[in-house]
N, C-alpha and C positions, 0 to 999 in steps of 0.2 A: 503493500499499499504506499509506504513512503516514496518508493521509486515511481509509482504511478502518479502520485500527487506532484512530484517534481516535474514530470512530463506535462501535466495539466497546467501547472503554473508557468512553465515555459511556453506552452501553447497560447496562453492569454497575455504573454509578455509581462508577467508580474514583476520581473526584474528591470523593467523599463518604464517607470512611471511617467516619463516625459510624454508618452502617448496620451494617457488620459488627462494629464494636466493641460494639454492643448485644447481639449474639449471643455475642461472645467472652468478655466479663467473667464472666457466670454460668457459662459452660462451664469457664473457668479456675478459678473458685472451687470448682466441683465436683471438678475434677481435683486440686487441692491437698488438698481434704478427703479424697478417696478415697485419695490417696497418703500422707496424714498429713505433708504438706510438699511440697518440690520433687519433681515426678513424673519428672524426667529429661528430657534434651533430645529424645529420640525422640518421646515422647508429647506434649511441648509443641509440637514442630514439626507433628506429625500433626494435632492439634486446632486449632492456630492457622491453618495453611494450609487445612485442611479447612473451617473456618468461613468463611474468605474465599471459597473456591471455591464452596461451596454457597449462600452469600448471593448471589454473582454469578450463579449458575445460576438462582436464584429470581427475580432481576430480569429475566432473559430470559423466563422463563415468564410472569411477571406482566405484562410489557409486551405480549407476544403476546396474552394473554387479554383485556387491557383496552384494546387498540388502538382499538376503536370507541367506547369511553367517554372515553379520554384526550384525544381531539381536541376534546372539548367543555369541557375544563377548562384554564383559562389556564396553570396551573403545569406541566401535563404535555403540552400540545399539541405541543411540539417534541421530544418523546422520539424517538429514532431510528426505532423501528418505527412509531410513530403517524404521524410525518411522511413515512414512506416511504423514508427514507434508508437503512434496513436492512430487508431483506425478512423475511417471517415465517420462511421456510426458513433463512435465515442465522442468525436469532436462536435458532431451535430447535436448529440444529446446534451453535452456540456453547454454548448451555445444556447440551446433552447432553455435549459435550466436557468442560465444566467439572465436571459431575456425575460423569463417568467418572474424571476426574483425582482427585476427592475420594474416590471408591470405591477407587481404586488406593492411596491413603494408608491407608484403612481395612483393606485387605488385609495391611498390615504389622503389624496389632495382634493380634487373637485372634477366635475363632469368635463369641462373643456380640456383640461390637461389629460384626462384619460382618453378623450377622443383624438387628441393629437398623437397619442402613442402609435396609432395605426400607420399614418404616413411616415413617422419617424422610423419605425421598423422596416417599412417598405423600402425606403431609400437606402437603409443600411444593407439590406439584402441585395439590392440592385447594383450597388457600387462595384463589387468584384467583377461583375459581368460587363459593366460599362467599358472596362479596359479592352474588351474584345472588339468593340464597335465604334467608340467615340475617340476622336483625336485628342480631346482634352478631358479625359475621365476625371481629372482632379476637380472639375466643376461639380460633378455628382458627389464626390467626397466632401466638397465644401458645403453642400446642402446638408449632408449627413452630420458633419462635424459642427454645424451651426444650429441644428434644430433645437438644441437646448435653450436657445434664446427665446423664441416664442413660447416654449413650454414654461420657462421661468416666469414670463409675464402672466400667462394663464394661471400658473400656480398661485400667484399673488392676487390677481384681479378676477379670477374666474368665479362662477356661480354654481348652483346645483342644477342648472337647466341643461338638458341633453339636446342640443341643437347646434346647427352650423352658426346660427346667429349668436349664440352664446360664446362660441369660439371667437367670432369676429369682434364681439364686444370686449372680450378679455384680452385680446391681442391687438394693440393699437398699431397704426402704420409704422411708427418708429421701430417697433420690434421687428417687423419684416424688413425694414430698411437696415437694421443692425445685422440681420441674417445675411443680407446681400453684402454689406460691408465686410463682415467676417469671412465671407466666401473668398474675398480677395486675399485675405491673410492665408487661408488654407491653400489657395493657388500658389502663393509665394513659397511657403515652406514645403509643400508637397512637390513642387517643381524642383526645389533643392534636393529633396529625397530622390526624385526620379533621375536627377543628374548623376547620382551615385551609380545607378544600374543601367545607364543608357546603352553601353556597349552590349551587355547581356540582353537587354530588352529588344534591341535592334536585331540581334541574332535569332531570337525566338519568335519575333513578330508581335510583340506586345505593343500596345499604343499608350504613349504617355505624353504629358505636356513638354517634357524635356526633348523628346524626339520631334514633336510637332514644331516647337519653337526654333530648333536648330541653334545657329550661332547667335540668335537674338535672345537666348535663354536668360543670360545674366541681366540684360536690360529689361526684359519682361518681369523678372522676379522683383527688381527694384520698382518697376511701375506698379506691380500688384501691391507691394508694401505701401507705397505712397498713396495709392487709391484707398487702401484700408485705413491708414492713419488719417488722411484728410476727411474721409466720410465719417469715421468714428468721432473725430473732433467736432465736425459740424453737427452731427446728431446729438452729441453730448451737450453742446451749447444750446441747441434747440429745446432740450429738455431741462435747461436751467443749471447745468453743471458749470463750475467756474474754474478758478486758476489752478487748484490742486489737480483737477481732472486734466487740465491742459499740460501740467507738469508731467503727468503720467504719459501723455502723448510725446512730449519731448524726450523723456527717458527711453521710450520705445523707439523713437526716431534715431537716437544715438546707437541703439543696438542694430538697427537696419544698416547704418553706415559701417558698423563693424562686420556685419554679415557680408557686405560687399567685398571686403578685403579677404574673406574666407572663400568666396565662391568665384571670384573674378578669373582665377586660373583654371577653374573647372576640375580641380583634383578631387578624387573620391573622398579623401580624408577631410578636405576643407568643406565640401558640400555636405557631408554627413555630420560634421561638427555643427555647421550652421543649422541644419535641421534639428538636431538634438537639443540645441540651446534656445529654440524658439519659445519654449514655455516661459522663459524669463521675460520676453516681450509681452506675453499675455498677462503675466503677473504685474508688470509695470502699469498696464492699462487698468487692471482691476484695483490695484493699490491706489491709483489716482482717483478712481471712482469712489471707493470706500472712504478714503480720507476726506474728499470733498463733501460727501453727504454727511459724514460724522461731524464736520466743523461748521455746518450751516448755522 
């Protein structure tokens, strides 16, 4: 059992918390904005644990879908499903169990949040297969990784009414605009990630943003970052956030400048390091949001 547990923890990337932190920080920023400050321990626990569980479930689905491709990529060849250490059935059962646990947390919130679980799961399942047909599958990942934002707003502002109108009432346009803004951040860091495996992906016929963008990849990544920070700054100002929030934007911008130095030569090591450190950018934005709301 300890050996199996180790394989399952490896499957859900338990030793790589940067993955779920990339989802968590924008979700918490949205939660704080929707609640106009600290949202309470219940919602904080629901969205923190739910984020970890759904990211882990997504890893199971992704590894099952990509098992025939991953064996041809040096970085992923020894993943548990790809290597055969964990069966497809085991991985799917684990993923389903984790998703059900996350749904159980959602059941403690309200009707609009529960209704949003459906499209959230759907886009999570679709992403691994988008890499077969879309030239920029990272856009689908961006939606999946940003769906915690409207769910955070509905968690705070939702009612007990089971209807599409109740979802629309609980999720203002700013929440959907934040989702689009965050999508640009996902495009930036997942393109850095795709740059690591570009040679392998070209050989096996995988579609990624790094391949589609070609030699414009570095410029595009910087453009994605700037689009995210500019739109995030504008949206925060439109919702009444002030100087501390903007200082968080500045801190994130300084990290973007550092990331340029890491990826400009397109080395595997530099691109992978830039990707792994992106969660600090998200933390800067969340810290600016939380401090600004606390000091009002």
